[in-house]
N, C-alpha and C positions, 0 to 999 in steps of 0.2 A: 590230310593229316588229321587224326582224331585229337580231342581235347584230353589231356592227361591231368587227372586231379592232383592238386598240389597239397603236400603235407610237409610241414617244416621239421617235424620230428624224425629221428633216425630209427626209433624202436617202437614196436607194438608189443605190449604185454597183455597176457590173459590171466585172469584170476578165477579162483573158485573159493567159496566159503559156505558154511552152514548158516542158518538163520541166527543161530545163537552167537556166532562169532563175526556177524557181518560188521558191526561197529568197530571190532578190534582190527579186522582187516583193513577198514577204511582209514583208521588212525594209523596203522603201520605204512600204508601206501602214501598217505599224506606226509609222513615223516621221512620217507625214502626218496619221494619224488617232488616234494614241495608243491603238490597240487592234488586236488580232491579226486576220488574215484567215484564217478557218477554212472558208470556202466560196469560191466565185468571185463571190459578191456580199457587199456590206457596207452595213449601215445606220449612218448617222452624222448628227450635228447640225453637223458641220463641213463647210463648202463649200469644195471644191477644184475648180477648172476642170479638167475631165478631160484637156484638152490638155496640162497640166503634165506628166502621168505617161505613160510608154510602155506601162503596163499597165492603166490605167483606160480603159474603152471607152465607157461611158455614165454620165450622172448623171440620175436622175429626181427632180425636185423633187415630193415626194409631196403630192398633192391629195386622193386618195380611197383607201380600203382596204376590201376586202370579203372574206369568206369564199368567195364565189363570183364569177364574172364578172357574173352577173345583179345582185348586190348593188351592184357598182361601177357598172353601168348605171343602176340605180334611183337612185343618189345623184346621178349626173350629170343625170338627168331631174328629180329633185327640186330641184336648184339651178338648172336651166335654163341649164347652162353654155353659154356663147356664145364664138364665136371666128371670126376671119376668116382666110382663106388658111391653114388648118391641115391637117395630116395626122396620122394615127394609125398608129403602128408598133408591132408586137409586138416586144418586147425579150427576148432569151434571157438570163435571169439565172442559171439554174442548170445549163445543159448539157443539159437535157431536150430530146429530139429531138421537134419538133413539125413536121408536114408543111406544105408550102406552102399547100395549100388550107385546112388548119385555121387557119394564121396569117392568111390573108386573110379568112377567115370572122370571127375574133375582131376584126380591125381594122374590118371592115364594121360589126359589131354595135355596137362602141364608137363609131365615127365617125358613124353613123346618129343617135346619141342627142345629138350636140352640135349646137347650133344655130349657123347661119352657113354660110359657104362653105368647102368643103374644096378643096385645091389639091395634087395628087399630085406636081407638079413644082415645085421651088423654093418650098416652103411658107414662110411667115413664122414658123410656130411648128410644132413637132412635139410631139405628145403620145405618151407611151410607155405601153403597157400590158404588164404582165409578171406571171407567176405564180412565187411562191416557196412553199416548203412552208406549207401552210394558209392562204395569203394571195394575193389578187390586189391589185396595186399599179397606180395610175394617176396620172400627172402629167406636167408639162412635162418633155421630154426634151432633154438636151444631149450631143452627140457629141464625141469626141476628134477634132480636125480633122486630126491627124497631119502638120502642116506641118513638124514637126522632122525628118521623114524626108528633107526636102530637103537636110538638112546631110550626108547621105551623098555627095552629089555636090559635093565640094570638090576644088580644084586638086591638093592633095597629101594622100595617105593611105597608110598603111602596113598590111601584112597582120597585124602583131602588135599594132596599136593596138586599144583598147578600142572596141567597137561603140557606135554613137551612142545606141541605146536604153539600153545599160548606163551610159554617161556621163550621160544625163539622169536615170536613177534615182539615180545616186550623188549628183548635185547636190541632188536632193530629200531623200535621206537625210542629207545634210550640213546643210541649212538648215531642214528641217522646214517649219513654217509661218512662220518668221521671214525673210521675204524682204528685210528690211533689214540683215541681219547681213552682215559683211565676210568675204570668203572668198579664199583664196589657193591657187593650184596651183603649187607650188614646182618641180615637174618636168613642165612642160605638154606636152612633146612637140609634136606638130603642132596642139595647141590644141582637141581635141574637147570636153573638159570645159568650156573657156573658152566655146566656141560655145554649148553648151547652157544654161550659166549666163546668159550675156548675152541670149540669146533670151528668158529669163524675167525680165529686167531686175534681175538680181542683181549686186550690187557684188563684182566679183572681179579679182584681179590674177594674172598668170601670170610665172613665171620659167623660163628654159631655159638651160642651161650650154653646149649645143652650138649655135654660131651658125648652122650650116646648117639644122638642124631648127627652130631658133627663127625663122629667116627664112621657112621654109615656113609655120610657124604664122601668122606675120604676114600672109602672102599669103592664107592661108584666112580670117582674120578680115576682111580687106579684101574678098575676093570676096562675103562676105554683108553688107557695108555696116557692120560693127562697128568700133568704135574699137579702136585698138591699145593693149592693156592688157598687152603683153608686155615684159619686160625680159630682154635677153640678158646672163646673168651667173650667178654662183654663188649659190645659196640661202642659203649661210653669210653672205653679205653683207647679207642682208635686215635692216633695222633696225625695220620697222614691225610692229605686233602685229595679229593677225587673230582673229576669232571662231572660225573653223574653217579647216582645211586639207584639201585633197583631194589625196592623194598616190598616184600610179601609180608605185610603186617601180621605178626602172630595174633591168634585169636583165642588161645587157651585150650586147645585140644590136647596137646602133649606137654605144653609148658604153660602153667598157670600164669596169667597175665591181666592186670587190671587196666581200665580206661586210662588211668594216670600213667601206667608204664608204657601204654601205646603211644600216648602223647609224648613221653619221654624220648621214645625211639624216633618219632618224627622231628623232635627238637635236636636230637643229636645228629640226625641226617642233615638237618640244615647247617650244622657246623662243620661237617666233613665233606660235603659235596655241594657243588655249585648249582646242580639240577637234580630233580628226583622224579622217578616213575615209581608210583606207589600203588599197591593193590590191597583193597580193604573189603571186608564183608558188609560194612555199613557205610552210608554216605557221610564221609568225615571232612567235608569241605570246610567247616568252621574250624576244626581242630588244625587242618593243614594250614589255613591262612593265619592262624593265631600266632604261629611260630615265625611268621615272616615269608612263607612261600606264596608265590602267585601261581594260580591254577591257569596254565595255558590251554589245556584241552582235556577232555574226559570222555570216557566210554564205559560200557558195561560188557561183560561176558558172562555166560551161563554155563554151569556144569550140573547137569541133573536139576535139583530143586534149588541149588545154590546160585545166587547171582553175585558177582564180585564187581566192584567199581575200580576203574583204573583212571588215575590222574597223572597228567604230566605237569610238573611244577618247576618254576625257576625262581 
């Protein structure tokens, strides 16, 4: 009897990110799984739908583990694993380059051991096989459907606005696994953060002081069939209390704003929200802490020549 490697976690996640967004990805993963991302793969007992994240690519629900591929195949044979309309796919979990023919060879060996009918096109179930250091992992595989990419095609968009994938990550950073928390975007702009939150069934409200921009945001929401959750008005007039605020701090391109007004926005956010995720062009650590927020974590994300600072505050 061979030794079977032991893994306590039930899921293996694979990720991918650009160098400009590496720190953002790691911040999101830490908020979702409460553990750091040290490699491009992560083991966890927490289930996250991979389509929630712009950086998670695959989720394998672990069924078998082996020191070698043969051990995994022997386990499949031992249990007489049976499936209908299945497909086996080799998953790149570590960035190790494996040639096309070698990948197909691995998929064939594993697939041949599963009882039932395989289906290469539109399978009902996909099994993933992958290799991480000292281990082979096999299980049902779920992919990121990337439907959120459709949100790039909205009626109104500005070149200076946060990218869709960044906004989606920001929402996940703000709510973690508490999908029932209340969220506010008090400077919602054209509504990109709102769209990502609503698409994940998160309770969010938006406010925009500029009637023209706010009207365009309303049009964007309507375009995707989402309810109008936007109030045209000053965030200083907000009376409700929220669990968390996501603030893309205005910096004066479309609406003139002074440093004092920026500080006022941070101060008002302290009043209306228990926690805050804020995006700034400058390092505003001192301004953030001056109104009573504590900075729990921070990272940066780049877009062309611009670098933005992201702070998680409580």
